[in-house]
N, CA, C, O and the ligand as a Tripos MOL2 file, in Angstrom:
@<TRIPOS>MOLECULE
protein
  225   223    57     0     0
PROTEIN
NO_CHARGES

@<TRIPOS>ATOM
      1 N         -28.8300    7.3670   -6.2400 N.3       1 MET1
      2 CA        -27.4070    7.5040   -5.9620 C.3       1 MET1
      3 C         -27.0960    6.9890   -4.5610 C.2       1 MET1
      4 O         -27.7260    7.3440   -3.5640 O.2       1 MET1
      5 N         -26.0920    6.1360   -4.5570 N.am      2 SER2
      6 CA        -25.6420    5.5460   -3.3140 C.3       2 SER2
      7 C         -24.4320    6.3570   -2.7360 C.2       2 SER2
      8 O         -23.7270    7.0520   -3.4670 O.2       2 SER2
      9 N         -24.2350    6.2420   -1.4510 N.am      3 LYS3
     10 CA        -23.0570    6.8490   -0.8920 C.3       3 LYS3
     11 C         -21.8500    5.9400   -1.1740 C.2       3 LYS3
     12 O         -21.7000    4.9110   -0.5150 O.2       3 LYS3
     13 N         -20.9920    6.2940   -2.1300 N.am      4 SER4
     14 CA        -19.9150    5.4930   -2.5650 C.3       4 SER4
     15 C         -18.7960    5.3510   -1.6110 C.2       4 SER4
     16 O         -17.9790    4.4400   -1.7390 O.2       4 SER4
     17 N         -18.7290    6.2380   -0.6380 N.am      5 HIS5
     18 CA        -17.5800    6.2560    0.3510 C.3       5 HIS5
     19 C         -18.0360    5.8320    1.7050 C.2       5 HIS5
     20 O         -17.2730    6.0020    2.6550 O.2       5 HIS5
     21 N         -19.2650    5.2690    1.8890 N.am      6 ARG6
     22 CA        -19.7630    4.8490    3.1780 C.3       6 ARG6
     23 C         -20.4270    3.4600    3.0890 C.2       6 ARG6
     24 O         -20.8640    2.9870    2.0400 O.2       6 ARG6
     25 N         -20.4590    2.8770    4.2410 N.am      7 GLY7
     26 CA        -21.2870    1.7310    4.4230 C.3       7 GLY7
     27 C         -20.9340    0.4780    3.6110 C.2       7 GLY7
     28 O         -19.7690    0.1070    3.4680 O.2       7 GLY7
     29 N         -21.9710   -0.1440    3.0950 N.am      8 LYS8
     30 CA        -21.8380   -1.4490    2.4780 C.3       8 LYS8
     31 C         -20.9270   -1.3980    1.2590 C.2       8 LYS8
     32 O         -20.2130   -2.3600    0.9780 O.2       8 LYS8
     33 N         -20.9440   -0.2860    0.5360 N.am      9 GLY9
     34 CA        -20.1160   -0.1620   -0.7030 C.3       9 GLY9
     35 C         -18.5720   -0.4440   -0.4900 C.2       9 GLY9
     36 O         -17.9210   -1.1260   -1.2820 O.2       9 GLY9
     37 N         -18.0600    0.1200    0.6110 N.am     10 ILE10
     38 CA        -16.6540   -0.0170    0.8370 C.3      10 ILE10
     39 C         -16.2570   -1.3530    1.3180 C.2      10 ILE10
     40 O         -15.0780   -1.6960    1.2340 O.2      10 ILE10
     41 N         -17.1500   -2.1280    1.8130 N.am     11 TYR11
     42 CA        -16.8330   -3.4600    2.2770 C.3      11 TYR11
     43 C         -16.4940   -4.3910    1.1170 C.2      11 TYR11
     44 O         -15.9390   -5.4660    1.3470 O.2      11 TYR11
     45 N         -16.7890   -4.0370   -0.0470 N.am     12 GLU12
     46 CA        -16.4140   -4.8700   -1.1910 C.3      12 GLU12
     47 C         -14.9400   -4.5170   -1.6470 C.2      12 GLU12
     48 O         -14.3930   -5.1970   -2.5160 O.2      12 GLU12
     49 N         -14.3820   -3.5740   -1.1200 N.am     13 LEU13
     50 CA        -13.0320   -3.1480   -1.4630 C.3      13 LEU13
     51 C         -12.1010   -4.0060   -0.6690 C.2      13 LEU13
     52 O         -12.5230   -4.7780    0.1920 O.2      13 LEU13
     53 N         -10.7670   -3.8620   -0.9740 N.am     14 ILE14
     54 CA         -9.7020   -4.6700   -0.3530 C.3      14 ILE14
     55 C          -9.7400   -4.2340    1.1220 C.2      14 ILE14
     56 O          -9.8100   -3.0490    1.4460 O.2      14 ILE14
     57 N          -9.6920   -5.2160    1.9690 N.am     15 ARG15
     58 CA         -9.6450   -5.0650    3.4290 C.3      15 ARG15
     59 C         -10.7280   -4.0810    3.8830 C.2      15 ARG15
     60 O         -10.5440   -3.2420    4.7650 O.2      15 ARG15
     61 N         -11.8590   -4.2510    3.2170 N.am     16 GLN16
     62 CA        -13.0240   -3.4340    3.5880 C.3      16 GLN16
     63 C         -12.6900   -1.9140    3.5270 C.2      16 GLN16
     64 O         -13.1300   -1.1110    4.3490 O.2      16 GLN16
     65 N         -11.8770   -1.5830    2.4900 N.am     17 GLY17
     66 CA        -11.5800   -0.2240    2.2850 C.3      17 GLY17
     67 C         -10.5570    0.4460    3.1710 C.2      17 GLY17
     68 O         -10.2230    1.6230    3.0330 O.2      17 GLY17
     69 N         -10.0330   -0.4540    4.1800 N.am     18 ARG18
     70 CA         -9.0890    0.1260    5.1500 C.3      18 ARG18
     71 C          -7.6760   -0.3400    4.8090 C.2      18 ARG18
     72 O          -7.4330   -1.3700    4.1800 O.2      18 ARG18
     73 N          -6.7780    0.5030    5.2770 N.am     19 GLY19
     74 CA         -5.3620    0.1790    5.0230 C.3      19 GLY19
     75 C          -4.5090    1.3400    5.5420 C.2      19 GLY19
     76 O          -5.0170    2.2420    6.2080 O.2      19 GLY19
     77 N          -3.2200    1.3110    5.2350 N.am     20 THR20
     78 CA         -2.3690    2.3680    5.5720 C.3      20 THR20
     79 C          -2.3380    3.4240    4.5250 C.2      20 THR20
     80 O          -2.0850    3.1080    3.3620 O.2      20 THR20
     81 N          -2.5610    4.5690    4.8360 N.am     21 CYS21
     82 CA         -2.5940    5.6170    3.8550 C.3      21 CYS21
     83 C          -1.2320    5.9450    3.3180 C.2      21 CYS21
     84 O          -0.3520    6.2690    4.1160 O.2      21 CYS21
     85 N          -0.9920    5.8910    2.0690 N.am     22 PRO22
     86 CA          0.3650    6.1020    1.5490 C.3      22 PRO22
     87 C           0.8940    7.5060    1.6940 C.2      22 PRO22
     88 O           2.0760    7.8000    1.5220 O.2      22 PRO22
     89 N          -0.0960    8.3840    2.0340 N.am     23 HIS23
     90 CA          0.2870    9.8430    2.1040 C.3      23 HIS23
     91 C           0.6490   10.3110    3.5560 C.2      23 HIS23
     92 O           1.6460   11.0020    3.7640 O.2      23 HIS23
     93 N          -0.1940    9.9090    4.5430 N.am     24 CYS24
     94 CA          0.0140   10.3070    5.8600 C.3      24 CYS24
     95 C           0.5020    9.1800    6.7190 C.2      24 CYS24
     96 O           0.8680    9.4200    7.8700 O.2      24 CYS24
     97 N           0.5290    7.9080    6.2060 N.am     25 LYS25
     98 CA          1.0190    6.7570    6.9220 C.3      25 LYS25
     99 C           0.2010    6.3190    8.1100 C.2      25 LYS25
    100 O           0.6670    5.5190    8.9220 O.2      25 LYS25
    101 N          -0.9550    6.8020    8.2230 N.am     26 ARG26
    102 CA         -1.8320    6.4020    9.3240 C.3      26 ARG26
    103 C          -2.3520    4.9830    8.9510 C.2      26 ARG26
    104 O          -2.5340    4.6470    7.7810 O.2      26 ARG26
    105 N          -2.5700    4.2100    9.9690 N.am     27 GLN27
    106 CA         -2.9800    2.8420    9.7160 C.3      27 GLN27
    107 C          -4.4400    2.7100   10.0000 C.2      27 GLN27
    108 O          -5.0290    3.4000   10.8330 O.2      27 GLN27
    109 N          -5.0210    1.7380    9.2240 N.am     28 ALA28
    110 CA         -6.4290    1.3420    9.4270 C.3      28 ALA28
    111 C          -7.4000    2.5210    9.2130 C.2      28 ALA28
    112 O          -8.4740    2.6160    9.8070 O.2      28 ALA28
    113 N          -6.9330    3.4090    8.3150 N.am     29 VAL29
    114 CA         -7.8790    4.4660    7.9410 C.3      29 VAL29
    115 C          -8.6300    4.0130    6.6220 C.2      29 VAL29
    116 O          -8.1250    3.2000    5.8480 O.2      29 VAL29
    117 N          -9.7190    4.5240    6.4440 N.am     30 LYS30
    118 CA        -10.4770    4.2060    5.2040 C.3      30 LYS30
    119 C          -9.8630    4.9330    3.9800 C.2      30 LYS30
    120 O          -9.7750    6.1600    3.9340 O.2      30 LYS30
    121 N          -9.4770    4.1730    3.0700 N.am     31 LEU31
    122 CA         -8.8420    4.7570    1.9080 C.3      31 LEU31
    123 C          -9.8190    4.7960    0.7510 C.2      31 LEU31
    124 O          -9.9350    3.8520   -0.0300 O.2      31 LEU31
    125 N         -10.4730    5.8480    0.6720 N.am     32 LEU32
    126 CA        -11.6390    6.0140   -0.1960 C.3      32 LEU32
    127 C         -11.4180    6.8420   -1.4360 C.2      32 LEU32
    128 O         -12.2750    6.8710   -2.3200 O.2      32 LEU32
    129 N         -10.3730    7.4640   -1.5150 N.am     33 TYR33
    130 CA        -10.1570    8.4460   -2.5970 C.3      33 TYR33
    131 C          -8.9810    8.1530   -3.4560 C.2      33 TYR33
    132 O          -7.8510    8.0610   -2.9760 O.2      33 TYR33
    133 N          -9.2390    8.0020   -4.7550 N.am     34 GLU34
    134 CA         -8.1230    7.7140   -5.7040 C.3      34 GLU34
    135 C          -7.4930    9.0610   -6.0360 C.2      34 GLU34
    136 O          -8.1420   10.0610   -6.3440 O.2      34 GLU34
    137 N          -6.1400    8.9890   -5.9420 N.am     35 GLN35
    138 CA         -5.3660   10.1450   -6.1970 C.3      35 GLN35
    139 C          -4.0510    9.8830   -6.8200 C.2      35 GLN35
    140 O          -3.3420    8.9710   -6.3940 O.2      35 GLN35
    141 N          -3.6850   10.6400   -7.8120 N.am     36 GLU36
    142 CA         -2.3660   10.3930   -8.4730 C.3      36 GLU36
    143 C          -1.3190   11.1770   -7.7550 C.2      36 GLU36
    144 O          -1.3300   12.4070   -7.7300 O.2      36 GLU36
    145 N          -0.3810   10.4140   -7.1500 N.am     37 ILE37
    146 CA          0.7530   11.0120   -6.4750 C.3      37 ILE37
    147 C           2.0060   10.5340   -7.1400 C.2      37 ILE37
    148 O           2.2410    9.3270   -7.2070 O.2      37 ILE37
    149 N           2.8220   11.4330   -7.6370 N.am     38 GLU38
    150 CA          4.1100   11.1850   -8.2810 C.3      38 GLU38
    151 C           3.8090   10.1180   -9.3730 C.2      38 GLU38
    152 O           4.4890    9.0970   -9.4600 O.2      38 GLU38
    153 N           2.8490   10.3680  -10.1350 N.am     39 GLY39
    154 CA          2.5740    9.5040  -11.3340 C.3      39 GLY39
    155 C           1.8270    8.1750  -11.0280 C.2      39 GLY39
    156 O           1.4190    7.4630  -11.9460 O.2      39 GLY39
    157 N           1.6580    7.8550   -9.7120 N.am     40 LYS40
    158 CA          1.1280    6.6020   -9.3840 C.3      40 LYS40
    159 C          -0.2900    6.8180   -8.8360 C.2      40 LYS40
    160 O          -0.5250    7.7670   -8.0880 O.2      40 LYS40
    161 N          -1.1880    5.9860   -9.1870 N.am     41 LYS41
    162 CA         -2.5550    6.0980   -8.6850 C.3      41 LYS41
    163 C          -2.6740    5.3450   -7.3770 C.2      41 LYS41
    164 O          -2.5340    4.1220   -7.3500 O.2      41 LYS41
    165 N          -2.9310    6.0630   -6.2890 N.am     42 VAL42
    166 CA         -3.0400    5.3920   -4.9940 C.3      42 VAL42
    167 C          -4.2960    5.8000   -4.3230 C.2      42 VAL42
    168 O          -4.9070    6.8090   -4.6740 O.2      42 VAL42
    169 N          -4.6980    5.0050   -3.3310 N.am     43 HIS43
    170 CA         -5.8650    5.3870   -2.5680 C.3      43 HIS43
    171 C          -5.4840    6.0060   -1.3030 C.2      43 HIS43
    172 O          -4.6700    5.4700   -0.5510 O.2      43 HIS43
    173 N          -6.0510    7.1180   -1.0480 N.am     44 ILE44
    174 CA         -5.6750    7.8800    0.1300 C.3      44 ILE44
    175 C          -6.9020    8.1350    0.9970 C.2      44 ILE44
    176 O          -8.0390    7.9040    0.5860 O.2      44 ILE44
    177 N          -6.6260    8.6370    2.2590 N.am     45 CYS45
    178 CA         -7.7320    8.8530    3.1040 C.3      45 CYS45
    179 C          -8.4130   10.2180    2.8520 C.2      45 CYS45
    180 O          -7.9090   11.0450    2.0920 O.2      45 CYS45
    181 N          -9.5080   10.4170    3.4750 N.am     46 LYS46
    182 CA        -10.2720   11.6620    3.3540 C.3      46 LYS46
    183 C          -9.4820   12.9000    3.7180 C.2      46 LYS46
    184 O          -9.5850   13.9330    3.0550 O.2      46 LYS46
    185 N          -8.6820   12.7920    4.7900 N.am     47 ILE47
    186 CA         -7.8280   13.9250    5.2710 C.3      47 ILE47
    187 C          -6.9140   14.3650    4.2170 C.2      47 ILE47
    188 O          -6.8250   15.5490    3.8910 O.2      47 ILE47
    189 N          -6.1890   13.3640    3.6470 N.am     48 CYS48
    190 CA         -5.1290   13.6730    2.5870 C.3      48 CYS48
    191 C          -5.8340   14.2520    1.3870 C.2      48 CYS48
    192 O          -5.3220   15.1760    0.7540 O.2      48 CYS48
    193 N          -6.9800   13.7380    1.0650 N.am     49 LYS49
    194 CA         -7.6820   14.2130   -0.1620 C.3      49 LYS49
    195 C          -7.9580   15.7030    0.0380 C.2      49 LYS49
    196 O          -7.7540   16.5180   -0.8620 O.2      49 LYS49
    197 N          -8.4180   16.0280    1.2180 N.am     50 ALA50
    198 CA         -8.7790   17.4530    1.5410 C.3      50 ALA50
    199 C          -7.4580   18.2990    1.5130 C.2      50 ALA50
    200 O          -7.4280   19.4130    0.9910 O.2      50 ALA50
    201 N          -6.4370   17.7480    2.0630 N.am     51 THR51
    202 CA         -5.1480   18.4600    2.0690 C.3      51 THR51
    203 C          -4.6110   18.7620    0.6450 C.2      51 THR51
    204 O          -4.1370   19.8560    0.3360 O.2      51 THR51
    205 N          -4.7170   17.7580   -0.1530 N.am     52 ILE52
    206 CA         -4.2490   17.8880   -1.5330 C.3      52 ILE52
    207 C          -5.0830   18.8630   -2.3240 C.2      52 ILE52
    208 O          -4.5710   19.6720   -3.0980 O.2      52 ILE52
    209 N          -6.3770   18.7680   -2.1130 N.am     53 GLN53
    210 CA         -7.3020   19.7130   -2.7530 C.3      53 GLN53
    211 C          -7.1020   21.1040   -2.3160 C.2      53 GLN53
    212 O          -7.2780   22.0190   -3.1200 O.2      53 GLN53
    213 N          -6.7530   21.3250   -1.1190 N.am     54 ASN54
    214 CA         -6.5140   22.6720   -0.6590 C.3      54 ASN54
    215 C          -5.2870   23.2750   -1.2270 C.2      54 ASN54
    216 O          -5.2350   24.4780   -1.4810 O.2      54 ASN54
    217 N          -4.2980   22.4650   -1.4320 N.am     55 LYS55
    218 CA         -3.0880   22.9220   -1.9910 C.3      55 LYS55
    219 C          -3.2030   23.3080   -3.4420 C.2      55 LYS55
    220 O          -2.5810   24.2710   -3.8920 O.2      55 LYS55
    221 N          -3.9750   22.5790   -4.1510 N.am     56 ALA56
    222 CA         -4.1480   22.8330   -5.5290 C.3      56 ALA56
    223 C          -4.8480   24.1200   -5.8280 C.2      56 ALA56
    224 O          -5.0580   24.4520   -6.9950 O.2      56 ALA56
    225 ZN         -3.8560   10.0120    4.5670 Zn       57 ZN57
@<TRIPOS>BOND
     1     1     2 1
     2     2     3 1
     3     3     4 2
     4     3     5 am
     5     5     6 1
     6     6     7 1
     7     7     8 2
     8     7     9 am
     9     9    10 1
    10    10    11 1
    11    11    12 2
    12    11    13 am
    13    13    14 1
    14    14    15 1
    15    15    16 2
    16    15    17 am
    17    17    18 1
    18    18    19 1
    19    19    20 2
    20    19    21 am
    21    21    22 1
    22    22    23 1
    23    23    24 2
    24    23    25 am
    25    25    26 1
    26    26    27 1
    27    27    28 2
    28    27    29 am
    29    29    30 1
    30    30    31 1
    31    31    32 2
    32    31    33 am
    33    33    34 1
    34    34    35 1
    35    35    36 2
    36    35    37 am
    37    37    38 1
    38    38    39 1
    39    39    40 2
    40    39    41 am
    41    41    42 1
    42    42    43 1
    43    43    44 2
    44    43    45 am
    45    45    46 1
    46    46    47 1
    47    47    48 2
    48    47    49 am
    49    49    50 1
    50    50    51 1
    51    51    52 2
    52    51    53 am
    53    53    54 1
    54    54    55 1
    55    55    56 2
    56    55    57 am
    57    57    58 1
    58    58    59 1
    59    59    60 2
    60    59    61 am
    61    61    62 1
    62    62    63 1
    63    63    64 2
    64    63    65 am
    65    65    66 1
    66    66    67 1
    67    67    68 2
    68    67    69 am
    69    69    70 1
    70    70    71 1
    71    71    72 2
    72    71    73 am
    73    73    74 1
    74    74    75 1
    75    75    76 2
    76    75    77 am
    77    77    78 1
    78    78    79 1
    79    79    80 2
    80    79    81 am
    81    81    82 1
    82    82    83 1
    83    83    84 2
    84    83    85 am
    85    85    86 1
    86    86    87 1
    87    87    88 2
    88    87    89 am
    89    89    90 1
    90    90    91 1
    91    91    92 2
    92    91    93 am
    93    93    94 1
    94    94    95 1
    95    95    96 2
    96    95    97 am
    97    97    98 1
    98    98    99 1
    99    99   100 2
   100    99   101 am
   101   101   102 1
   102   102   103 1
   103   103   104 2
   104   103   105 am
   105   105   106 1
   106   106   107 1
   107   107   108 2
   108   107   109 am
   109   109   110 1
   110   110   111 1
   111   111   112 2
   112   111   113 am
   113   113   114 1
   114   114   115 1
   115   115   116 2
   116   115   117 am
   117   117   118 1
   118   118   119 1
   119   119   120 2
   120   119   121 am
   121   121   122 1
   122   122   123 1
   123   123   124 2
   124   123   125 am
   125   125   126 1
   126   126   127 1
   127   127   128 2
   128   127   129 am
   129   129   130 1
   130   130   131 1
   131   131   132 2
   132   131   133 am
   133   133   134 1
   134   134   135 1
   135   135   136 2
   136   135   137 am
   137   137   138 1
   138   138   139 1
   139   139   140 2
   140   139   141 am
   141   141   142 1
   142   142   143 1
   143   143   144 2
   144   143   145 am
   145   145   146 1
   146   146   147 1
   147   147   148 2
   148   147   149 am
   149   149   150 1
   150   150   151 1
   151   151   152 2
   152   151   153 am
   153   153   154 1
   154   154   155 1
   155   155   156 2
   156   155   157 am
   157   157   158 1
   158   158   159 1
   159   159   160 2
   160   159   161 am
   161   161   162 1
   162   162   163 1
   163   163   164 2
   164   163   165 am
   165   165   166 1
   166   166   167 1
   167   167   168 2
   168   167   169 am
   169   169   170 1
   170   170   171 1
   171   171   172 2
   172   171   173 am
   173   173   174 1
   174   174   175 1
   175   175   176 2
   176   175   177 am
   177   177   178 1
   178   178   179 1
   179   179   180 2
   180   179   181 am
   181   181   182 1
   182   182   183 1
   183   183   184 2
   184   183   185 am
   185   185   186 1
   186   186   187 1
   187   187   188 2
   188   187   189 am
   189   189   190 1
   190   190   191 1
   191   191   192 2
   192   191   193 am
   193   193   194 1
   194   194   195 1
   195   195   196 2
   196   195   197 am
   197   197   198 1
   198   198   199 1
   199   199   200 2
   200   199   201 am
   201   201   202 1
   202   202   203 1
   203   203   204 2
   204   203   205 am
   205   205   206 1
   206   206   207 1
   207   207   208 2
   208   207   209 am
   209   209   210 1
   210   210   211 1
   211   211   212 2
   212   211   213 am
   213   213   214 1
   214   214   215 1
   215   215   216 2
   216   215   217 am
   217   217   218 1
   218   218   219 1
   219   219   220 2
   220   219   221 am
   221   221   222 1
   222   222   223 1
   223   223   224 2
@<TRIPOS>SUBSTRUCTURE
     1 MET1         2 RESIDUE 1 A MET
     2 SER2         6 RESIDUE 1 A SER
     3 LYS3        10 RESIDUE 1 A LYS
     4 SER4        14 RESIDUE 1 A SER
     5 HIS5        18 RESIDUE 1 A HIS
     6 ARG6        22 RESIDUE 1 A ARG
     7 GLY7        26 RESIDUE 1 A GLY
     8 LYS8        30 RESIDUE 1 A LYS
     9 GLY9        34 RESIDUE 1 A GLY
    10 ILE10       38 RESIDUE 1 A ILE
    11 TYR11       42 RESIDUE 1 A TYR
    12 GLU12       46 RESIDUE 1 A GLU
    13 LEU13       50 RESIDUE 1 A LEU
    14 ILE14       54 RESIDUE 1 A ILE
    15 ARG15       58 RESIDUE 1 A ARG
    16 GLN16       62 RESIDUE 1 A GLN
    17 GLY17       66 RESIDUE 1 A GLY
    18 ARG18       70 RESIDUE 1 A ARG
    19 GLY19       74 RESIDUE 1 A GLY
    20 THR20       78 RESIDUE 1 A THR
    21 CYS21       82 RESIDUE 1 A CYS
    22 PRO22       86 RESIDUE 1 A PRO
    23 HIS23       90 RESIDUE 1 A HIS
    24 CYS24       94 RESIDUE 1 A CYS
    25 LYS25       98 RESIDUE 1 A LYS
    26 ARG26      102 RESIDUE 1 A ARG
    27 GLN27      106 RESIDUE 1 A GLN
    28 ALA28      110 RESIDUE 1 A ALA
    29 VAL29      114 RESIDUE 1 A VAL
    30 LYS30      118 RESIDUE 1 A LYS
    31 LEU31      122 RESIDUE 1 A LEU
    32 LEU32      126 RESIDUE 1 A LEU
    33 TYR33      130 RESIDUE 1 A TYR
    34 GLU34      134 RESIDUE 1 A GLU
    35 GLN35      138 RESIDUE 1 A GLN
    36 GLU36      142 RESIDUE 1 A GLU
    37 ILE37      146 RESIDUE 1 A ILE
    38 GLU38      150 RESIDUE 1 A GLU
    39 GLY39      154 RESIDUE 1 A GLY
    40 LYS40      158 RESIDUE 1 A LYS
    41 LYS41      162 RESIDUE 1 A LYS
    42 VAL42      166 RESIDUE 1 A VAL
    43 HIS43      170 RESIDUE 1 A HIS
    44 ILE44      174 RESIDUE 1 A ILE
    45 CYS45      178 RESIDUE 1 A CYS
    46 LYS46      182 RESIDUE 1 A LYS
    47 ILE47      186 RESIDUE 1 A ILE
    48 CYS48      190 RESIDUE 1 A CYS
    49 LYS49      194 RESIDUE 1 A LYS
    50 ALA50      198 RESIDUE 1 A ALA
    51 THR51      202 RESIDUE 1 A THR
    52 ILE52      206 RESIDUE 1 A ILE
    53 GLN53      210 RESIDUE 1 A GLN
    54 ASN54      214 RESIDUE 1 A ASN
    55 LYS55      218 RESIDUE 1 A LYS
    56 ALA56      222 RESIDUE 1 A ALA
    57 ZN57       225 GROUP 0 **** ****
């Protein structure tokens, strides 16, 4: 098992896995987690993933 959210693996993603988080609007964060928000599948950062999980 490889670490799917770290290192070499994320460099194959768009912009090396970095971008603006659609949830918290922070820039150049690593968007590693797929989450459905308002019916749309988006990639969010680790912090947002934790926030959403805590709410649920
Ligand atoms: Zn975020």
